[in-house]
C-alpha positions in Angstrom: 105.9 21.4 111.7 106.5 17.8 112.7 109.2 18.7 115.2 106.8 20.8 117.3 104.6 19.2 119.9 100.9 19.8 119.7 101.0 21.5 123.0 103.7 23.9 121.8 101.8 24.4 118.6 98.6 25.2 120.6 100.5 27.5 122.8 102.1 29.3 119.8 98.6 29.7 118.3 97.3 31.1 121.5 100.2 33.5 121.7 99.6 34.5 118.1 95.9 35.1 118.8 96.7 37.1 121.9 99.3 39.1 120.0 96.8 39.8 117.3 94.2 40.8 119.8 96.7 43.1 121.6 97.8 44.6 118.3 94.1 45.0 117.3 93.4 46.8 120.6 96.4 49.0 120.2 95.4 49.9 116.6 91.8 50.7 117.8 93.3 52.9 120.5 95.6 54.7 118.0 92.7 55.1 115.5 90.4 56.5 118.2 93.2 58.9 119.3 93.8 60.0 115.7 90.1 60.3 115.1 89.7 62.5 118.2 92.6 64.6 117.1 91.2 65.0 113.6 87.8 65.8 115.0 89.2 68.5 117.3 91.3 69.9 114.5 88.3 70.0 112.2 86.2 71.7 115.0 89.0 74.2 115.5 89.2 74.9 111.8 85.5 75.2 111.3 85.2 77.5 114.3 88.0 79.7 112.9 86.3 79.8 109.5 83.0 80.6 111.0 84.5 83.4 113.1 86.2 84.8 110.0 83.0 84.7 108.0 81.0 86.3 110.8 83.7 88.9 111.2 83.5 89.7 107.4 79.8 89.8 107.5 79.8 92.0 110.5 82.3 94.4 108.8 80.1 94.5 105.7 77.0 95.2 107.8 78.8 97.9 109.8 80.1 99.5 106.6 76.6 99.5 105.1 75.2 101.0 108.3 77.9 103.7 108.4 77.2 104.5 104.7 73.5 104.8 105.5 74.1 107.0 108.5 76.6 109.2 106.5 74.3 109.5 103.6 71.4 110.5 105.9 73.6 113.0 107.7 74.8 114.4 104.4 71.3 114.6 103.0 70.2 116.4 106.2 73.1 118.9 105.9 72.5 119.4 102.2 68.8 119.9 102.8 69.5 122.4 105.5 72.0 124.3 103.3 69.7 124.3 100.3 66.8 125.5 102.5 69.0 128.4 103.8 70.1 129.2 100.3 66.6 129.1 98.9 65.3 131.2 101.9 68.0 133.8 101.2 67.3 133.8 97.5 63.5 134.1 98.1 64.2 136.9 100.6 66.2 138.8 98.0 63.7 138.2 95.2 60.9 139.4 97.5 62.8 142.5 98.4 63.4 143.2 94.7 59.7 142.7 93.8 58.5 144.7 96.8 61.0 147.4 95.8 59.6 147.4 92.3 56.0 147.4 93.5 56.8 150.2 96.0 58.5 152.2 93.3 55.5 151.7 91.0 53.1 152.7 93.7 55.2 155.7 94.7 55.3 156.7 91.0 51.5 156.3 90.7 51.0 158.3 93.9 53.3 161.1 92.6 51.4 161.2 89.4 48.1 161.4 91.2 49.5 164.2 93.4 50.8 166.0 90.4 47.4 165.8 88.7 45.6 166.9 91.8 48.1 169.7 92.3 47.7 170.8 88.7 44.0 170.8 89.0 44.2 172.9 92.2 46.7 175.2 90.7 44.7 175.6 87.5 41.6 176.2 89.6 43.5 178.8 91.7 45.0 180.4 88.6 41.6 180.5 86.9 40.1 182.0 90.0 42.9 184.6 90.2 42.6 185.3 86.5 38.9 185.9 86.9 39.4 188.2 89.9 42.2 190.1 88.0 40.0 190.3 84.9 37.1 191.5 87.0 39.2 194.2 88.6 40.5 195.3 85.3 37.0 195.4 83.9 35.7 197.6 86.6 
């Protein structure tokens, strides 16, 4: 570098420094821009992931709620149906038992009436026999 004057060399160094500073500033600018872009991309991706997770969670909760409601509704309908069936069965059984009890009571009353009728008829027959016997004896 003996052919270059100190002033030119100084100017060249200054130009190199300025060039380095400019390049450095440009790199900083590009890096900031890339970082901003990456940050926005990450935010967007995270937001989308969160929305998808929330949507899945919401779907799961809704399914569970629907299952609960359906189960409750089915249990209510089943209980109602069973109650109706049991009520009908009980009604039929009660009729059968009442019918048997009634038949038994009717049978007992018939038997009592027969006995009373027999006693009355025997008493009447005995009375008539006595009268007839007395008439014959006179």
